[in-house]
C-alpha positions as CSV (number, residue, x, y, z in Angstrom):
1,M,29.5,-19.4,-4.6
2,R,26.2,-18.6,-5.7
3,W,24.5,-15.1,-4.8
4,D,20.5,-16.5,-4.8
5,L,20.5,-16.4,-1.3
6,E,16.9,-14.9,-1.1
7,E,15.2,-17.1,-3.5
8,K,16.9,-19.8,-2.2
9,L,15.4,-18.6,1.6
10,E,12.1,-17.9,-0.3
11,D,11.8,-21.7,-1.9
12,A,12.6,-23.2,1.9
13,L,10.0,-20.9,3.1
14,V,7.1,-21.3,0.4
15,S,8.0,-25.1,0.6
16,Y,7.3,-25.6,4.7
17,L,4.3,-23.5,4.0
18,I,2.5,-25.8,1.6
19,S,3.8,-29.0,3.8
20,Q,2.0,-26.9,6.5
21,S,-1.2,-26.0,4.7
22,D,-4.8,-27.1,5.1
23,G,-5.0,-26.0,1.2
24,S,-7.0,-22.8,2.0
25,V,-4.2,-20.6,1.6
26,R,-2.4,-21.1,-1.8
27,I,1.5,-20.3,-1.1
28,F,3.3,-18.3,-4.0
29,A,7.3,-17.3,-4.2
30,A,7.7,-13.4,-5.3
31,W,7.9,-13.2,-9.2
32,D,5.8,-16.4,-9.2
33,R,4.2,-16.0,-12.6
34,D,1.1,-18.5,-11.5
35,E,-2.0,-16.3,-11.2
36,R,-2.8,-15.2,-7.8
37,Q,-5.8,-16.9,-6.2
38,Y,-7.4,-15.8,-2.7
39,P,-6.8,-16.3,-0.2
40,C,-3.1,-16.4,-0.3
41,A,0.3,-16.2,0.9
42,V,3.4,-14.7,-1.2
43,V,7.1,-15.1,-0.1
44,H,9.4,-12.4,-0.5
45,V,12.9,-11.6,0.9
46,A,12.9,-8.3,0.7
47,E,16.2,-6.9,2.5
48,S,19.5,-8.1,3.4
49,G,22.8,-7.3,5.2
50,P,25.7,-7.9,7.3
51,V,24.4,-9.5,10.3
52,S,26.6,-6.8,12.3
53,E,28.5,-3.6,11.2
54,P,31.9,-4.8,11.1
55,A,31.1,-8.1,9.6
56,A,32.7,-8.7,6.1
57,W,30.7,-8.9,3.2
58,H,31.2,-13.0,2.6
59,D,30.1,-13.8,6.4
60,S,26.8,-14.2,7.5
61,R,23.7,-12.5,6.2
62,E,20.5,-11.3,7.9
63,L,17.6,-11.5,5.6
64,M,13.8,-10.1,6.1
65,A,11.5,-12.6,4.5
66,Q,7.9,-11.1,4.2
67,V,5.0,-13.1,3.8
68,A,2.3,-11.5,2.7
69,V,-1.5,-13.1,3.3
70,M,-3.7,-11.4,1.3
71,T,-7.6,-12.0,0.9
72,E,-10.2,-10.3,-1.2
73,G,-11.9,-7.3,0.9
74,A,-15.2,-8.8,0.2
75,D,-17.5,-11.0,2.1
76,E,-18.1,-14.5,1.8
77,V,-22.0,-14.9,0.8
78,D,-24.3,-17.9,0.2
79,S,-26.5,-18.4,-2.5
80,D,-29.0,-16.2,-0.7
81,A,-26.4,-13.5,-0.8
82,R,-26.6,-14.0,3.5
83,T,-23.1,-13.5,4.8
84,I,-21.6,-16.6,6.1
85,R,-18.0,-15.0,6.8
86,T,-16.9,-11.3,6.5
87,A,-13.7,-10.0,4.8
88,R,-12.4,-9.3,8.1
89,Q,-12.5,-12.4,9.6
90,R,-11.6,-14.2,5.9
91,N,-8.4,-12.6,6.5
92,A,-8.3,-13.8,9.7
93,D,-8.7,-16.7,9.7
94,A,-6.0,-16.9,6.6
95,R,-3.5,-15.3,8.6
96,S,-4.2,-17.3,11.3
97,E,-3.3,-20.2,9.2
98,I,-0.2,-18.8,8.1
99,M,1.0,-17.7,11.5
100,N,0.6,-21.1,13.3
101,A,2.9,-22.0,10.7
102,L,5.8,-19.3,11.1
103,A,4.9,-18.7,15.3
104,I,6.9,-21.7,16.2
105,A,10.3,-21.8,18.4
106,D,11.9,-24.5,15.9
107,L,11.4,-22.9,12.6
108,N,14.7,-22.7,11.6
109,A,14.6,-26.3,11.8
110,Q,11.6,-26.8,10.2
111,L,13.0,-24.6,7.1
112,V,16.5,-26.5,6.9
113,L,14.4,-30.1,7.1
114,Q,13.0,-28.4,3.5
115,D,16.5,-29.4,2.1
116,V,16.9,-26.2,-0.2
117,P,20.3,-27.1,-1.7
118,D,23.5,-24.5,-1.2
119,L,21.4,-23.0,1.7
120,A,23.1,-22.6,5.4
121,L,20.2,-21.2,7.8
122,S,21.3,-20.7,11.5
123,M,17.8,-18.6,12.6
124,A,14.5,-17.8,11.6
125,Q,11.7,-16.0,13.6
126,V,8.8,-14.1,13.3
127,T,9.6,-10.6,14.1
128,T,6.2,-8.0,13.6
129,T,3.1,-8.1,11.3
130,Q,1.3,-4.9,9.5
131,R,-2.1,-5.0,8.6
132,T,-3.4,-2.7,5.3
133,V,-5.4,-2.5,2.7
134,E,-4.3,-2.5,-1.1
135,N,-7.2,-2.1,-3.6
136,Q,-9.5,-4.3,-2.8
137,Y,-7.4,-6.6,-1.4
138,L,-6.7,-6.9,2.9
139,V,-2.6,-7.7,3.5
140,T,-1.3,-9.1,6.8
141,T,3.2,-8.8,6.3
142,I,4.6,-11.2,8.5
143,N,8.3,-10.3,8.8
144,V,10.2,-13.3,9.3
145,E,14.0,-12.3,10.0
146,C,16.5,-15.3,8.9
147,I,20.4,-15.6,9.5
148,V,21.7,-17.4,6.3
149,E,25.1,-18.0,4.8
150,P,26.5,-18.4,1.5
151,V,27.5,-21.8,0.9
152,T,31.1,-22.2,-0.7
153,G,31.6,-24.4,-3.4
154,S,28.3,-24.2,-5.2
């Protein structure tokens, strides 16, 4: 049995988001070695645990995926230095593209369709978002709660 559930879920989310993206937001998995290009969304599974207190370690696991939508904190300007879109609007546009893909009733089914080997998903839903500023970047973190099971025999 393999215990790379976090990486498998990241792979499923990245694959799904790429399939839904028009290309204006670049999609990366956490710790991907590619240089970040903005705007982007970085998928990271930061936390996992048993679904309930009395659950055995090998039972279904609750994983909290975080999708960080990041844009540069600078206005988009034309060649005459006129503002085309503010930094705030650029962040809202990127966030909307990712939220439109994630905030759907059948997110779990869409992730299953990505056919990531050895990943058994039984739930996936957006829970909360948080907006912050990190250095010169506007960041919206979208939390996606998932329930997965380790696949035996892999």
